[in-house]
C-alpha positions, 0 to 999 in steps of 0.5 A, a space after each residue: 322669787 321663782 326657783 329656776 329660770 331658763 332661755 324662755 324667761 331670759 328672752 322675755 327679760 331682754 325684750 318686753 320686760 326690759 322695756 317695762 323696767 326702763 319705763 319704771 326707772 324713768 317714770 319712778 313706778 309702774 301701776 300694775 292692775 288688771 286695767 293697766 296690764 290685763 291678764 293673759 297678755 304678753 305685757 302682763 307676762 313681762 311685768 309678772 316676770 319682773 316682779 318674780 325676779 325682784 326687779 320690781 317691788 311693791 311698797 305698802 298696799 299701793 299698786 305702784 311697783 318701783 324698780 330695784 337695782 339689778 346688781 342686788 338681784 343678779 346673784 340670786 338668779 345667776 349663781 343658781 344657774 351657774 351652779 346647775 351648769 357646774 353640776 351638769 359639767 361634772 356629771 357630763 365628765 363622769 359619763 364621759 369617763 365611764 364611756 371612755 373606760 368601756 370604749 377602751 375595753 371594747 377596742 382592746 378586745 381580741 374577739 372583735 373579729 369581722 364585726 369590728 367596723 363602725 360607721 359614723 355619720 355627720 361631721 359633729 358625730 365624727 368629731 366627737 368620735 375623734 375626740 374620744 379616740 385620741 383621748 384614749 390613744 396611748 402610744 402612737 397616732 398617725 394622721 393624714 390630712 389631704 386637700 390642702 389647709 384645714 380651717 382655723 376653727 378645725 385646727 383650734 380644736 385639733 391643737 388642744 386635743 393633740 397637745 394633750 395626747 403629746 403631753 401623755 407621751 403619744 408619738 404623733 406624726 401628721 401628713 399634709 399636702 405641700 399646699 398646706 404650707 401656705 396656710 397661716 393657721 396650719 403653720 401655727 398648728 405645726 409650730 404648736 405640736 412640734 414644740 410638744 414633740 409632734 412631727 409633720 411632713 408634707 407630700 406633693 400628691 393627693 391621698 385619702 384622709 387616714 387616722 391610725 391609733 396605736 396600730 389597733 384602730 384605723 379611721 377612713 372616709 366612707 364611700 359617700 364622702 367625708 361626712 361619713 367615716 368608717 372605724 375598723 379594728 380588723 388587724 390585717 386592714 389596720 396593718 395595711 393602712 399603717 404601711 400605706 402611711 409609712 410609705 407616704 411618710 418616707 417620701 414626704 418632706 419635713 414641714 419645719 425644714 426651711 432650707 432653701 434647697 428644700 423650698 426649691 424641691 417642694 416647688 419642683 414637686 408642685 410643678 411636676 405634679 401640675 405637669 403630670 395632671 395636665 399631660 394626663 388630661 385631668 380637668 382643672 377641678 380634679 387637678 386642683 384637688 389632687 394638688 390640694 389648691 383652689 381651681 384659681 390657684 391651679 389656673 395660676 400654675 398653668 399660666 406660669 407654665 405657659 410663660 415658661 414654655 413660651 406658648 399661648 394655649 393649653 393645647 400647645 402647652 400639653 404638646 410641648 410638655 408631652 414632647 419633652 417627656 417622650 424625649 426624656 423617656 427615649 434617653 432613659 431607654 437608650 441606656 448609659 453606654 449607648 453613646 460610648 465609642 466602639 472598642 
């Protein structure tokens, strides 16, 4: 029997060879010679594989090959493959450990200077970089995730990675937009990380994606879009980005707070942001992105505002809200004592 098998042999086994094996079982035997299975044909390749695997066996000098119970053969084929896989996983872990050690030495070097920016291209490469970076985090992780809810698949990867960091004692704070509160997957993620000590808040407006690790490394989107990321170690830039995060964090609202007042405040934040986008004349796609919802959901917000203001068209709505805003600004400019009686 051959020493190793791979995807090519498996595909043959699950197609042509499987049909031949079934014929051998049903007929009692297969006659194998040059006339029944000519050399160089796919059928001969399939029957040779069955013989090599031990699924067909010859009795005496006969050209008849009989089927063998697969359970008697499986361990001889599968166990070596599994062992090879385990060996590769162990070797992969050792390589990862070496790279992690080298990466820590690189990130902690005071000599990085202006050459400390790294561009990472492609979602797969970015995800691998984030996995390694979070694994190296020792004290604090700040993350800002805009554009509403993330996918369940993304969060499934993130929750395992983030809980490991939290269990190591890393202080983790995460910012979402208010719209992420509508996502079941996000709620599950938040419940999991907060149970391990993480903190999550939401904000009304759009912000850029940002990750700050130990106040030494910051990761931001590249100029071409989210498929490109830039990692920087420049102290001044990292400190600036961390300060941006802190200012947004102070204005954000705790995700886990279910108080009715908090729920009303969040609804008012979304309403105010919708009005702002409409009055400033932004397009629906741009406005929806700023709020972190789909264009269809944003259109629903506009419809609710039309009903609230008692108008039929978007122009009428903009005019009504603009007049309301101007009246509010006039009152603010008048001052608190302008209506007081003269002495």
